[in-house]
C-alpha positions in Angstrom: 0.0 0.0 0.0 1.2 3.5 -0.8 0.6 6.5 1.3 0.5 10.1 0.1 0.1 13.1 2.4 -0.6 16.4 0.8 -2.5 19.5 1.9 -5.1 21.4 -0.1 -2.6 24.3 -0.6 -0.3 21.8 -2.4 -3.1 20.9 -4.9 -5.1 24.0 -5.6 -4.1 26.6 -3.1 -7.1 26.1 -0.9 -6.4 26.2 2.8 -9.0 23.5 3.2 -7.8 20.0 2.6 -9.5 16.8 1.4 -12.1 18.5 -0.8 -13.8 16.3 -3.4 -12.3 18.6 -6.1 -8.8 18.1 -4.8 -9.3 14.3 -4.7 -10.6 14.4 -8.3 -7.5 16.4 -9.4 -5.2 14.0 -7.7 -6.8 10.9 -9.2 -7.1 12.4 -12.6 -3.3 13.1 -12.4 -2.6 9.5 -11.3 -4.8 8.2 -14.1 -2.6 9.7 -16.7 0.1 7.1 -15.9 -0.5 4.0 -18.0 1.0 1.7 -15.3 -1.9 2.3 -13.0 -4.7 1.8 -15.6 -4.8 -1.9 -14.8 -4.9 -1.5 -11.0 -8.0 -2.4 -9.0 -8.8 0.2 -6.3 -10.4 -0.4 -2.9 -11.8 2.2 -0.5 -13.2 2.5 3.0 -15.0 5.5 4.6 -14.1 5.6 8.3 -16.8 8.2 9.0 -20.5 8.0 8.2 -21.4 9.1 4.7 -24.4 9.5 2.5 -24.9 8.5 -1.1 -22.7 6.2 -3.0 -19.9 6.4 -0.4 -22.2 4.8 2.3 -21.4 1.3 1.0 -17.8 1.8 1.8 -18.5 2.6 5.5 -16.3 0.8 8.0 -12.7 -0.2 8.4 -12.8 -3.0 5.9 -11.8 -1.9 2.4 -14.4 -2.7 -0.3 -13.6 -3.1 -4.0 -14.3 0.0 -6.1 -12.7 -1.1 -9.4 -10.7 0.9 -11.9 -9.3 4.4 -11.3 -12.0 5.7 -13.7 -14.6 4.2 -11.3 -12.9 5.9 -8.4 -13.1 9.3 -10.2 -16.8 8.6 -11.1 -17.5 7.9 -7.4 -15.8 11.1 -6.3 -17.7 13.2 -9.0 -21.0 11.8 -7.7 -20.2 12.6 -4.0 -23.1 14.6 -2.4 -20.8 16.5 -0.1 -17.8 18.9 -0.6 -15.2 17.2 1.5 -14.0 13.8 2.8 -13.5 13.5 6.5 -11.5 10.3 6.9 -11.1 7.3 4.8 -8.6 5.5 2.5 -8.2 4.3 -1.0 -5.7 1.7 -2.0 -4.7 -0.5 -4.9 
């Protein structure tokens, strides 16, 4: 598992971190690299969520699928910011 730690200011200059827009930017950047196109991504939402993220609630990672599916899930998020969770491949 890889860990990346960045702040909102590192991505788009926003003093707020973990916004959905920032995550989309990060994953769209990662998706440009052909070597990750084949990876299967998993996610878990450690805090209660609504919408499509609700199925990822809990500490156990659930399969999301391709990086494109991760980006689709983020675009459909009904909230502006993620509180706590993880994505891995």
